[in-house]
N, CA, C and O atoms as CSV, one atom per row, in Angstrom:
chain,resi,resn,atom,element,x,y,z
A,1,MET,N,N,16.274,-7.141,21.693
A,1,MET,CA,C,16.585,-7.124,20.287
A,1,MET,C,C,16.179,-8.422,19.623
A,1,MET,O,O,15.952,-8.435,18.414
A,2,SER,N,N,16.080,-9.496,20.348
A,2,SER,CA,C,15.767,-10.786,19.745
A,2,SER,C,C,14.413,-10.785,19.051
A,2,SER,O,O,14.224,-11.513,18.077
A,3,GLU,N,N,13.473,-9.989,19.529
A,3,GLU,CA,C,12.163,-9.956,18.894
A,3,GLU,C,C,12.209,-9.287,17.525
A,3,GLU,O,O,11.290,-9.464,16.726
A,4,PHE,N,N,13.251,-8.529,17.243
A,4,PHE,CA,C,13.399,-7.865,15.948
A,4,PHE,C,C,14.464,-8.529,15.086
A,4,PHE,O,O,14.866,-7.967,14.067
A,5,GLY,N,N,14.923,-9.701,15.469
A,5,GLY,CA,C,15.988,-10.388,14.741
A,5,GLY,C,C,15.675,-10.606,13.276
A,5,GLY,O,O,16.565,-10.481,12.434
A,6,ASP,N,N,14.443,-10.927,12.953
A,6,ASP,CA,C,14.082,-11.150,11.556
A,6,ASP,C,C,14.232,-9.873,10.741
A,6,ASP,O,O,14.592,-9.929,9.565
A,7,PHE,N,N,13.965,-8.743,11.342
A,7,PHE,CA,C,14.101,-7.477,10.617
A,7,PHE,C,C,15.555,-7.037,10.536
A,7,PHE,O,O,16.008,-6.549,9.501
A,8,LEU,N,N,16.269,-7.210,11.615
A,8,LEU,CA,C,17.643,-6.728,11.669
A,8,LEU,C,C,18.638,-7.629,10.956
A,8,LEU,O,O,19.774,-7.224,10.708
A,9,LYS,N,N,18.225,-8.845,10.623
A,9,LYS,CA,C,19.081,-9.768,9.876
A,9,LYS,C,C,18.245,-10.401,8.764
A,9,LYS,O,O,17.923,-11.587,8.826
A,10,PRO,N,N,17.895,-9.611,7.751
A,10,PRO,CA,C,17.038,-10.136,6.685
A,10,PRO,C,C,17.715,-11.282,5.950
A,10,PRO,O,O,18.926,-11.266,5.729
A,11,GLN,N,N,16.928,-12.264,5.580
A,11,GLN,CA,C,17.438,-13.435,4.881
A,11,GLN,C,C,16.993,-13.401,3.425
A,11,GLN,O,O,15.845,-13.083,3.114
A,12,CYS,N,N,17.917,-13.732,2.553
A,12,CYS,CA,C,17.615,-13.777,1.123
A,12,CYS,C,C,17.229,-15.220,0.775
A,12,CYS,O,O,18.018,-15.975,0.206
A,13,ILE,N,N,15.999,-15.574,1.132
A,13,ILE,CA,C,15.479,-16.902,0.850
A,13,ILE,C,C,14.148,-16.737,0.118
A,13,ILE,O,O,13.496,-15.701,0.255
A,14,PRO,N,N,13.737,-17.737,-0.653
A,14,PRO,CA,C,12.525,-17.601,-1.469
A,14,PRO,C,C,11.294,-17.096,-0.719
A,14,PRO,O,O,10.534,-16.297,-1.264
A,15,SER,N,N,11.085,-17.538,0.500
A,15,SER,CA,C,9.881,-17.142,1.237
A,15,SER,C,C,9.925,-15.694,1.736
A,15,SER,O,O,8.906,-15.169,2.186
A,16,LYS,N,N,11.089,-15.047,1.661
A,16,LYS,CA,C,11.213,-13.681,2.176
A,16,LYS,C,C,11.730,-12.695,1.131
A,16,LYS,O,O,12.132,-11.584,1.474
A,17,LEU,N,N,11.722,-13.093,-0.131
A,17,LEU,CA,C,12.244,-12.227,-1.179
A,17,LEU,C,C,11.405,-10.974,-1.383
A,17,LEU,O,O,11.914,-9.969,-1.880
A,18,ASP,N,N,10.133,-11.014,-1.009
A,18,ASP,CA,C,9.259,-9.862,-1.217
A,18,ASP,C,C,9.705,-8.632,-0.441
A,18,ASP,O,O,9.451,-7.509,-0.876
A,19,ASN,N,N,10.366,-8.818,0.701
A,19,ASN,CA,C,10.785,-7.651,1.474
A,19,ASN,C,C,12.274,-7.620,1.788
A,19,ASN,O,O,12.734,-6.716,2.485
A,20,PHE,N,N,13.032,-8.583,1.291
A,20,PHE,CA,C,14.465,-8.628,1.585
A,20,PHE,C,C,15.186,-7.363,1.116
A,20,PHE,O,O,15.925,-6.749,1.886
A,21,ALA,N,N,14.974,-6.969,-0.145
A,21,ALA,CA,C,15.699,-5.821,-0.705
A,21,ALA,C,C,15.377,-4.533,0.041
A,21,ALA,O,O,16.266,-3.715,0.277
A,22,VAL,N,N,14.112,-4.346,0.415
A,22,VAL,CA,C,13.714,-3.130,1.126
A,22,VAL,C,C,14.350,-3.086,2.510
A,22,VAL,O,O,14.923,-2.071,2.905
A,23,ARG,N,N,14.247,-4.179,3.235
A,23,ARG,CA,C,14.828,-4.210,4.585
A,23,ARG,C,C,16.345,-4.037,4.540
A,23,ARG,O,O,16.917,-3.318,5.358
A,24,GLN,N,N,16.990,-4.695,3.586
A,24,GLN,CA,C,18.445,-4.579,3.486
A,24,GLN,C,C,18.850,-3.157,3.137
A,24,GLN,O,O,19.839,-2.648,3.664
A,25,ALA,N,N,18.099,-2.510,2.255
A,25,ALA,CA,C,18.404,-1.121,1.885
A,25,ALA,C,C,18.255,-0.183,3.083
A,25,ALA,O,O,19.075,0.717,3.272
A,26,ILE,N,N,17.224,-0.386,3.885
A,26,ILE,CA,C,17.032,0.432,5.092
A,26,ILE,C,C,18.196,0.241,6.051
A,26,ILE,O,O,18.744,1.214,6.569
A,27,LEU,N,N,18.573,-1.005,6.287
A,27,LEU,CA,C,19.683,-1.271,7.206
A,27,LEU,C,C,20.996,-0.711,6.684
A,27,LEU,O,O,21.780,-0.154,7.452
A,28,ASP,N,N,21.243,-0.852,5.388
A,28,ASP,CA,C,22.476,-0.301,4.810
A,28,ASP,C,C,22.529,1.216,4.974
A,28,ASP,O,O,23.569,1.771,5.326
A,29,ALA,N,N,21.408,1.880,4.719
A,29,ALA,CA,C,21.363,3.344,4.854
A,29,ALA,C,C,21.576,3.760,6.306
A,29,ALA,O,O,22.298,4.721,6.575
A,30,LEU,N,N,20.954,3.047,7.244
A,30,LEU,CA,C,21.135,3.377,8.657
A,30,LEU,C,C,22.583,3.182,9.098
A,30,LEU,O,O,23.141,4.024,9.802
A,31,HIS,N,N,23.185,2.079,8.687
A,31,HIS,CA,C,24.585,1.853,9.059
A,31,HIS,C,C,25.499,2.923,8.464
A,31,HIS,O,O,26.440,3.368,9.121
A,32,PHE,N,N,25.231,3.333,7.244
A,32,PHE,CA,C,26.053,4.355,6.594
A,32,PHE,C,C,25.951,5.697,7.313
A,32,PHE,O,O,26.948,6.405,7.452
A,33,HIS,N,N,24.746,6.048,7.772
A,33,HIS,CA,C,24.519,7.366,8.376
A,33,HIS,C,C,24.539,7.341,9.913
A,33,HIS,O,O,24.320,8.373,10.546
A,34,LEU,N,N,24.792,6.209,10.497
A,34,LEU,CA,C,24.757,6.091,11.959
A,34,LEU,C,C,25.667,7.093,12.643
A,34,LEU,O,O,25.338,7.606,13.712
A,35,LYS,N,N,26.786,7.369,12.045
A,35,LYS,CA,C,27.736,8.328,12.640
A,35,LYS,C,C,27.172,9.742,12.704
A,35,LYS,O,O,27.649,10.567,13.482
A,36,ASP,N,N,26.155,10.024,11.887
A,36,ASP,CA,C,25.560,11.358,11.847
A,36,ASP,C,C,24.473,11.565,12.904
A,36,ASP,O,O,24.048,12.695,13.146
A,37,PHE,N,N,24.029,10.490,13.524
A,37,PHE,CA,C,22.964,10.583,14.520
A,37,PHE,C,C,23.538,10.852,15.903
A,37,PHE,O,O,24.642,10.418,16.232
A,38,SER,N,N,22.764,11.578,16.706
A,38,SER,CA,C,23.126,11.761,18.112
A,38,SER,C,C,21.841,12.018,18.882
A,38,SER,O,O,20.819,12.381,18.299
A,39,GLY,N,N,21.894,11.834,20.159
A,39,GLY,CA,C,20.706,12.063,20.979
A,39,GLY,C,C,19.704,10.928,20.832
A,39,GLY,O,O,20.079,9.764,20.691
A,40,THR,N,N,18.445,11.280,20.868
A,40,THR,CA,C,17.369,10.301,20.806
A,40,THR,C,C,16.755,10.289,19.419
A,40,THR,O,O,16.424,11.336,18.864
A,41,LEU,N,N,16.608,9.101,18.867
A,41,LEU,CA,C,15.984,8.943,17.557
A,41,LEU,C,C,14.588,8.368,17.761
A,41,LEU,O,O,14.427,7.322,18.389
A,42,PHE,N,N,13.588,9.050,17.234
A,42,PHE,CA,C,12.201,8.605,17.378
A,42,PHE,C,C,11.709,8.105,16.027
A,42,PHE,O,O,11.643,8.863,15.059
A,43,ASP,N,N,11.367,6.832,15.973
A,43,ASP,CA,C,10.900,6.208,14.737
A,43,ASP,C,C,9.381,6.304,14.682
A,43,ASP,O,O,8.696,5.762,15.550
A,44,ILE,N,N,8.851,6.978,13.685
A,44,ILE,CA,C,7.401,7.103,13.560
A,44,ILE,C,C,6.868,6.249,12.415
A,44,ILE,O,O,5.772,6.492,11.910
A,45,GLY,N,N,7.640,5.259,12.011
A,45,GLY,CA,C,7.233,4.360,10.937
A,45,GLY,C,C,6.045,3.512,11.355
A,45,GLY,O,O,5.634,3.526,12.515
A,46,CYS,N,N,5.511,2.790,10.421
A,46,CYS,CA,C,4.342,1.952,10.735
A,46,CYS,C,C,4.594,0.529,10.237
A,46,CYS,O,O,3.890,0.029,9.359
A,47,GLY,N,N,5.580,-0.091,10.797
A,47,GLY,CA,C,5.884,-1.476,10.458
A,47,GLY,C,C,5.340,-2.396,11.526
A,47,GLY,O,O,4.210,-2.220,11.981
A,48,TYR,N,N,6.119,-3.366,11.928
A,48,TYR,CA,C,5.744,-4.311,12.965
A,48,TYR,C,C,5.592,-3.580,14.287
A,48,TYR,O,O,6.479,-2.823,14.683
A,49,ILE,N,N,4.482,-3.796,14.971
A,49,ILE,CA,C,4.227,-3.128,16.243
A,49,ILE,C,C,4.250,-4.187,17.351
A,49,ILE,O,O,3.258,-4.867,17.613
A,50,ALA,N,N,5.413,-4.298,17.986
A,50,ALA,CA,C,5.631,-5.344,18.986
A,50,ALA,C,C,4.673,-5.246,20.166
A,50,ALA,O,O,4.254,-6.273,20.700
A,51,ILE,N,N,4.323,-4.054,20.576
A,51,ILE,CA,C,3.479,-3.905,21.775
A,51,ILE,C,C,2.035,-4.345,21.534
A,51,ILE,O,O,1.280,-4.514,22.491
A,52,LEU,N,N,1.644,-4.531,20.292
A,52,LEU,CA,C,0.273,-4.961,20.017
A,52,LEU,C,C,0.138,-6.475,19.962
A,52,LEU,O,O,-0.973,-6.991,19.838
A,53,ASN,N,N,1.241,-7.185,20.053
A,53,ASN,CA,C,1.195,-8.663,20.000
A,53,ASN,C,C,1.401,-9.273,21.353
A,53,ASN,O,O,1.392,-10.497,21.486
């Protein structure tokens, strides 16, 4: 999880304001609906791809 720390704990600082609101909104929505999920969740988004670095 440490490799995704920047995404999972967005900071509201001048250098990151361009994506702070979007990331925070995604996390808020996931936390709100987490109780509705079960089984395996497959993310097909196209954000940061850790395996390519």
